[in-house]
C-alpha positions in Angstrom: 86.2 79.5 82.3 88.8 80.2 85.0 91.7 78.9 82.9 91.0 80.8 79.7 89.1 83.7 81.3 86.4 83.2 78.7 82.7 83.9 79.5 80.6 80.8 79.1 77.2 82.1 80.0 75.6 85.2 81.5 72.5 84.6 83.7 69.7 87.0 84.2 70.1 87.2 88.0 72.2 85.9 90.9 69.6 83.9 92.7 70.7 80.4 93.8 67.6 78.9 92.2 68.6 80.4 88.8 72.2 79.3 89.0 71.3 75.8 90.1 68.6 75.3 87.5 71.0 76.5 84.7 73.7 74.0 85.5 71.3 71.1 86.1 69.5 71.9 82.8 72.6 72.3 80.6 75.0 69.7 82.1 74.5 66.1 83.1 75.4 64.8 86.6 78.3 63.0 85.0 79.7 66.2 83.5 79.1 68.1 86.7 80.9 65.4 88.7 84.0 65.9 86.6 84.3 69.6 87.6 87.3 69.9 89.9 87.2 73.5 91.0 84.6 76.3 91.1 86.0 79.9 91.3 83.6 82.3 92.9 83.4 85.5 95.0 82.8 85.4 98.7 79.1 85.3 98.6 78.3 82.7 101.2 74.9 81.9 99.6 76.7 80.4 96.5 78.6 78.0 98.7 75.3 76.3 99.7 74.6 75.2 96.1 78.1 74.5 94.8 78.4 71.0 96.3 74.8 70.2 95.3 75.5 71.0 91.7 79.2 70.1 91.5 79.6 67.2 94.1 83.4 66.8 93.8 84.4 70.4 93.2 86.6 72.4 95.4 85.7 76.0 96.0 88.3 78.6 95.0 87.7 82.2 96.1 88.5 84.7 93.3 91.7 86.5 94.3 90.3 89.9 93.5 87.7 89.5 96.3 90.4 88.3 98.7 92.4 91.5 98.0 89.2 93.6 98.3 88.6 92.1 101.8 92.1 92.8 102.8 91.8 96.4 101.6 88.7 96.8 103.7 90.5 95.5 106.8 93.3 97.9 106.1 90.8 100.8 105.9 89.2 99.7 109.2 92.6 99.7 111.0 93.5 103.1 109.4 90.2 104.6 110.7 90.7 103.0 114.2 94.2 104.6 114.2 92.7 108.0 113.3 90.3 107.8 116.1 93.0 107.0 118.6 95.2 110.0 117.6 94.6 113.0 119.9 96.3 115.6 117.7 94.1 116.1 114.7 96.7 118.5 113.2 99.6 116.0 113.4 101.3 114.8 110.2 100.3 111.2 110.7 96.6 112.2 111.2 96.6 114.3 108.1 98.2 111.6 106.0 95.8 108.9 107.2 92.8 111.2 106.8 93.3 112.9 103.5 95.8 110.7 101.7 94.3 107.3 102.5 94.6 106.2 98.9 98.3 106.0 99.3 97.9 102.9 101.5 96.3 101.1 98.6 99.1 101.6 96.2 101.2 98.5 95.9 104.3 100.4 94.6 104.3 103.9 96.1 106.8 106.4 94.6 109.9 106.7 96.8 111.9 109.0 94.5 109.8 112.0 93.5 108.5 114.5 96.0 105.1 115.9 95.4 102.8 118.3 97.2 100.4 116.3 99.3 97.2 118.2 100.1 96.1 118.0 103.6 99.6 117.5 104.7 100.7 120.7 102.8 104.2 119.5 102.3 106.4 118.1 99.5 107.2 114.5 100.3 107.4 111.2 98.4 104.5 108.9 98.6 106.7 106.4 100.5 107.8 109.0 103.0 104.1 109.9 103.7 103.2 106.3 104.3 106.2 105.8 106.5 105.3 108.8 108.6 101.9 107.3 109.3 103.1 103.7 109.8 105.9 104.8 112.2 103.3 106.0 114.7 100.8 103.1 114.4 102.3 99.6 114.8 99.0 97.8 114.1 98.5 99.8 111.0 102.0 99.0 109.9 101.5 95.3 110.4 98.2 95.3 108.5 99.7 97.4 105.7 102.6 94.9 105.3 100.2 92.0 105.3 98.1 93.7 102.7 101.1 94.2 100.4 102.4 90.7 100.9 99.0 89.2 100.2 98.6 91.4 97.1 102.0 90.4 95.8 101.4 86.7 96.4 98.0 86.7 94.7 98.3 89.4 92.0 101.9 89.8 91.1 103.8 86.6 91.7 100.8 84.3 91.6 102.9 81.7 93.4 101.1 79.2 95.6 104.1 78.5 97.8 104.5 82.1 98.7 100.8 82.4 99.6 101.1 79.2 101.7 104.1 80.7 103.5 102.3 84.0 104.1 99.3 82.1 105.6 101.6 79.9 107.7 103.5 82.8 109.2 100.6 85.3 109.6 100.2 86.6 113.1 96.6 87.8 113.7 96.3 91.3 115.1 92.6 91.5 115.6 91.6 92.8 112.1 
């Protein structure tokens, strides 16, 4: 149940046939027609049966999976940036290569310096991120989009903010 976050049933497998048969066997067409939304992950195979089983339902993608997809795009851009850097001993390269987890933190520490391995310096997490982002504009844009998307979906959970983010998004090829 997407509202109460309560588990209703656990099926033995993820096959479309099993899912479809479960709902058809346990719920009448009248009950299934009253379903307004179906929350799911991004498995495209599920979408083929949703409208057969729940004819009036809108599909809602689980926000965790949206963030996961954005994180993968961020990693792809980071790896592309690494490949374009000629100096494999530069500070940006070392940060992007060995401290990649910093880019997935939604609230990096900007106050306390710590020793970052790979970089072999004492810097704040935010300073390290800034060093890398200042040299790679596409990575910076992708990182800022990732953070904005994360905040809109996971922190503020405000539909208007998400709608604004989507309306103002400028594609950069990721």
